[in-house]
N, C-alpha and C positions, 0 to 999 in steps of 0.2 A: 449411430451405433449408442447402445446403452453399457454401460459399466456396472458388473455384479458389485454390489456392496458390501460382499461376504470374503470374495476369495482373495488370495493374495496374486499382485498382477506382477508379472515379467515383460519383459521386451516380448513384442509381438512378431519383432523380425529385425533383422539389419540393413542397414543400409549401405552398401560397400561403397562408400565414398568417404572422404574427409570434408570436415566443417572446413569452409573457405574465406568466411566473415559475413557480412550484415549482408542485407539486402541492399543497402546504398547508405551514402551517407549524408543523408539529407536530413537537416538541424530539426528537432522539434517545433520550431517556431518561424514563421513566414520572414522573409529579410534575409540577410547575411548574419548570421551570429559568430561569433569570433571562436575560435576552436577550443579555448578555453573556460569557454561559459559552460555554466551547469545550468542551462535557462528552463527545466521544467523536470518534474520528477522523474520521469521517464529517460532524460536527459536526451534523447532524441525519438524521432519518429516511431522507429522500430525498437523502442524499449530496451534497448543495452544495458542502461545504467553502468557503461562505460567511458571514463574519462582517457579517451585515448591520445588526447594530446598532452597529458601531464609528462615531465619530462624531471621535474625537479624530484619528487618525493619518488624513490623506487626500493627495490628489496635490498639494496646495499647500504641505504640510509635511513630506511625508514627507523633503525634504532634510534636516531637522534632525535624524532620528533617531540617538539614541547608545546606545552599548552601558548596560545600567544594571548589570547582576549575569552573573556566569557561576558556573554550578555544573561542578566538576571531577570526573573518575571516577579511579580510582586506575589506575593500570597494571594489569594482569589477561593473563592468556592469550590472552583476546578481547578486541580494544580497540574493536571498531566499536559504534558507537550507532544504534539504529534503531527507539527506543521512541517516537512522537510522544508528547507531553504531552496531558494534560486538563486544563481549567483552569475549575474551579468555584467561583463566589465568589471569596474573597481567598486560594485555595489550589491549586497546580500540581502536579500526580498524574503519576509518569513511572518508568519502569524505566531500569537502568542496566546496564552492560559488566559489573557486577562483582558479579552476582547477588542485589542488592537492588533494593526499590521504593522510592520516595521521596514524601513529601508536604513540599513548603515552601510559605515563604509569594509569592504571586503577584509582589508589589510588589518583596519585598527580596532573596528568596532566603533567607530564614530557616528555620530547621530547625523542623519541626512533629513528623514521625516517620520512620521508615524500617521495612522489614520487610525480615528476610534469608530468601531462599525456601529457602536450606537448614534452615531449622527446619520445613520438611515434608519433605524428602527430602536427605539430603545426597550422593547421587549425580548423576553426570551432568552435563550443562551447563545449570544452573539461571540463566538471564537470561532477561531480558524481550525479545522481537522485537516486539512486536505494541503497537497503542496502548491505553490504558487506556478503559474507558468506567464514567461515575459517575453512579449513578443510587440513587434510594431510599436514600440513606445510604450504600450500599455502592460498592465500587471494583474492577470484573472485568476480567481480563487474565488472559494465558496465558503459558507460556515456553518455551524451547527442548527441551524434553523430552517434552511433551505434555500436561505439566498443566495446570490451569487455577483461578483462586483468585477469591475475593471476600472482602475486608477492610474493616472497617468505614472510612468515609471519614473520621471523625473523630481515632478512635485508631489505626487501621492494626492493631486487631485482625484475627485469621484469624476470617472465619465460618465459613466452609467452603473445601474443595480436593476438586478431584477429578482422577485424570488421564483424561482422554478419549480417551486413544490410548496403549496399552503397548508399541505398536510402536519398537524401541531407535531408530530413525529419525525417528519422528515429533517435529512442532514445529507450534508456533502463529504463523504470522505474520500471519493473518488478524486484525483487532481486533474485537474484539466490539460489537453492539449492541443494546440493551435494548427491550422492546414486549410490553405487555399480560401481565407477570408472567413474562415469558421472556428469558433474555440467550441469542443467537445467537451461534455462533462458529466458522468452518472449519477443519480439520486439514490440515495439508501435511507435506513429509517433505523429508530430504535423501537417501534411499537411494538415489538415480538418480546419485551421485557416486563410489558404492563402486567398486572395484578389480574386475578380472578374475577373479580368486580367490572372490569373493563371489556366494552363490546368489541372483542378483538375478530376479526383484522379489517384496514379500508385501506390501508397505503398498497399504492403499486409502484414498484421499481421502474426505473428509467433511465433510458440514454439520450440525451439530448444537444441539437448541434444548433448554437446561437450563432448571430451575427456578431462578428468581433466589433463593429461600429455602435451598433445600437441595444446588442442584448436581445435583438426578437430570435424568437425561437424559428428557424427553419426549418427543422423538422423532428420530431419526437419519437423515439421506438421505445412502446410499454411491453414489459417483460410479463406480464399476467393479466389475464383478461378483467373486466371489472368487476369487483367482489361483491358478493348479493348476499341480503340477510336468507339465513337459511335452518333457523331456529334460535335457538338460545342455549348457553353452556349452562353448567351446574346451579352458577352462581344465580342464575336468572338474567344476568347479561347478553345483549343480543350478539348473536354468531355469524359471520361473514364468511364468505367463501368463494373464490380463492383468492389468498392475499400474499403480500411479499416480494419476493425476488427481487430486493434488492441488488443495485448496481455499486458493490462496494470497492472496487478495484479500478485503476485507470486506464484508459482506452491506449491502443497504440494504434499506427496505421502503415500499410505498405504503400510507400510513395509511388512503386511502380505500378501496381494495379488499382490504388485508389480504395483499397479496402480497408475498413477499421474492424478491429478486433478487440472484444473486451468479454470478462467473464461476468457469471450472475450469481445470485444469492440463492437461497433456499424459500420455499413458500413457509410462511407462516400459519396459513390456515388452506386445508384443501390440499388440490394435488394436482395443480394444470401449471399451465404457461412455459415460459423458456428457462425453468429452474436449474440451476446446476449447470449451466450451458455455456460453452465458448460461442460466443455470437460473431458472424462475420456478416458485416455490412456494409455495403455502397456509402461512402464518405459523401456523397454528392447528394442521394435520396435517402438515407436509412433503409433501402431497399434489403433484404435477406440476401444474401448469397447462398451462404451454407450455414447451420448450426449443428453442435455435436452437444447433445445432452450425457454427462458421465455417468450420473445417477439414475436409479430407477425410481427412486422415490426419496423424498427428503422434507417433510413438513416438521420445523423443529420451532419452538419458542422457549422461551428461559423456564418457563413453569414444567416444562419437561425434565428438568432438574430437581423439582421441588420433592420432597420425601413423599407424598402421595399425591403425584400429579394426576390419578385416574379421572377420564371424563375432560381433561384441559388438553391431553396429549396423545390422540389417538393413536400416533402413530407408533406408539410404545411398543402397541400390543405385535404388529406385525414387523417391528425391528427396522422401520424406515424413519424415526424420528434420530436422526443422526448430527444435523450440523456440519454437512460434507461439502460444503457450496465452494463457489471457485471465489477466494476474495483478493488473489494475487493478480497482477498482472501481468499479461503475455509477452514472449520476447518473440521477434520473427529475426531468423536467420538461415543461411546457407548453409547446405550439405551437398557436397557435388552440384549439381546443376539443377538442383530442385531448390525450393523456397518453403520453408517451415514455419509453423506457429506453434510454440509450445507455452504450457501454461500448467504452474503448479495447482492442487487441490486439497482442502483442508483432510481429505482422505489419507493424504501422505503421499499421493500417486502425482509424478508430473507426465502429463501426456503430451507427444508431440505430433500434431496432425500436417499433412500436406497444406500448404496456406491457399492453395487455388480449389481443392475440391472438399476440405474436411474429411478425407480420409486419415484414418488412424496409421501413423507411420511406427511408432513405439511407445511403449507406457514402461514406466519404472518406478516402484515401490521403494518409496525412500524413509518413509516414517511409519510407525505402526499406528492403524486406524486405532481409536477411542470412539465409544460411540455416544450420543448426546453432548452435543458441545465439542465438536470436532477443532480441538487444541493442540492435538500432537502431529499435525501435517503439517504443510505449505501453506504459511498464513498469508503473505503480501507480494513477495516478488523475487524474483530471481535476475542475475547478472551474465550476460554474453560479452566475452572480450575477444571475440572473432576465431578463436581456438575451442574454449569450453564454455561450458555451463555453469554458473555456480550457484549451487541452490541451498539453503538452509530449512530445517525442520525446526518446529516449535517446540512443544512440553511434549518432548519424544524418547524421554530416559534414556540417554540425555539428548538435548537438541545437538543435531549435529549439521557441521557444513560439508556438502559433497561436491566433488567435481566431476562433471559428465558429459562424455562424448557425444555432442549432438548430432551424429549422424545415427545413433544406435541405441542410444542411453546408458552404456555401459559406465560404470561406475571407476573412474581416473584413482580416485583417491577420497577418502573421507576424516574429516577431524572433529571429533564428539568435543561439546563445550568441555573444558578444562574442569577435571573432578574437584578441583580445591575452588572453586569459581564461587560458592557460600561458605567457604570456610576461612576465605583470605580475605584480606581489604576491608573495606566499607561493609560489605555485605555480613559478614562476622560478628559485627557491634548490634545484630538485629536479629538473632536468632529466629525468634517470631514472627517475623516481617512477611514469608512468603516466598522467601529467595528459592530459585530451583534452577536447574541448568537446563535453560530453554533458550532459543535463537528465534525471538519473535520479527526480528528488521527484515526489511529487504536488502539483500545484498546488493554492492556495489562493487566495482574493480575500477583500477587504476593499471598502468603497464607492470606485470610482475606480481601484482598487489591484489588481496581480496579484502574488503572491509565490512566487518560485522559485528554488531553490537548483542549484549544478554541481559537477560534477567537479573544475572548477578549482579549488574552495574559495571561490568569490564567491558570496554571498546579493545579491539584485538585488531591488527594485522597481521594477514596470513600470507604466506608465499605462494602463489597461483601455481606454481609447479609440485606443490608434493604438500603442501595445507600446512607447513611448521608455522606456529604461530611466532612472528618477529617481532612485533610488539604489543604493549597491551599497558591501558591506562585506566586507573579505577575512579569511576566518576562520585561514588558515593564518599561526597564531602561538602564541605562547607566554601561557596567562593564569593569574592565580591565581585560585582559584576562591572563593566566599564560605564553602565546607566548608575553607579552609586547603589543599585539595589542588592541585598544579600541574598542569594540563593543556594539550593542544594543540589547535586546531582543524584540520580536516581537508576532505577533501569532504565534500558533503552528502547523506545516507542514500540509498541505491540501493533501498533496501527500503521504500518507502511513505512514510518519514515528511516530512512536510513543516511547512508553517510553522503556527502557529497565534497565532490575533488575539484579544484580548480587553482589552478597557477601556483603549484606549490602549497597550497593551503588544504585544511581537512576539514568540515563542517560537520556537525552532528547534534541533534535535541536529546537531552539527558533528562527523563523526569515521566515515568511511567510506571503501572502497577508489575509489582509491589514498590510503593513510594518510599518505603523506608522511612526516614523523618521525614515527616508533615508539617512541620512547624515553619517552614519556608516554602517559597515558589522554586520552581525548577531552573533551569539553565539551559543555553545554547552555548558549547564550545567550539572554540577556534582553535587549530593545530598548526604549526608550520614547523620549517627546521630553524 
């Protein structure tokens, strides 16, 4: 079923039931993960991003939360930090902007081990852009060059590595998930940012299922047909179609049915394949169970934003160059006796489908859509605490945090990014840095609380009952890390990295666009009572 790209959406119907909880309590890792662990970006197989076992930090005492330790990254060519941590037992695992992957003591930040990605390949932009998954004694993650790694969780020794895509522009922003002997991860690309002389475009998005012990590809699902040359661009560069449809987001799995759900990106060229689609795949074989394409046409590359893009952005003429892909990770949840899968779109709509059939149950417009470079909608992910969905919008004038009834999409409360976010604290010191009232990060929850970071450099805890801000921390300041490096906090990650809550501690990466001060690297912050 296709969604009109122009009309405002309303809920298509109410489900006369109440949300009664998740599809199951299955861990997102194989084996028995302790309740307090946050072992993967999704938190669990169903993508709840909800720390259900947290009992130390709550709505009554969150105002006493203090900074406990900081890890600072050295200044490098790429200063942006975007690897959401994983916490298992007493260890926190995360990737840095410096081409290294770290394991530290979760309570103190003390060193355990580190792994240098250049030990596998010295070429290219070897930094970690996704969040790791820890399972079966191994840590899994990808990098910005299309490599994927498995390290020994205790020692950091390399178990295996594989380049899951050799395209020069391939990258891994999708955070992996582990299920029944396989690790699942999507592959995306920055090829759509190339200039007019580039032979655009040849990248094909895909979702891979890898053997956890060897890294061998058990199956691969391509989201777009093989690109073919169809002529040239005005510059004379070769033109290929169709292309793109990267898998930017992270997959989730319904353990009851063995179905994997993941969203896809837009076309770079042409108009074919599973663009702007929620895929439901058999986790064992990769076979399609259903798919729902939510936009009629969406062919976009960064040249669409140029002052004179004529000839390089054909979709501008018919209004289909919108960049309204699904970059967010789905949530699987129960409403009455029905399992639903919901996902946010950069159009600003949250869609809820019947998880078995793909039938639309409801849709809710939360962000006002802006064409060409869809940054006003739902970017990276949402959280479900067993009662409500918590969904934030990005550059939405202002970005707003919503609590939504999972049964019918009714908005229960909404809290805009506080109006003084850019005129108070550290952001006020950099009036030309590009501050905006925008909420890019994936929402996280723990009992009684919702956690969200902003472009204004403020990290906030909200009361899950009514959306009131209970606690705020301004990260735009200088810190000396436990590793002896001086770093500066900044905006909170616009590429999916949200808060991680584990055993009375809250962790979050700070250092994305706008960067404010760029004379130092950025930081990982750890809070506790």
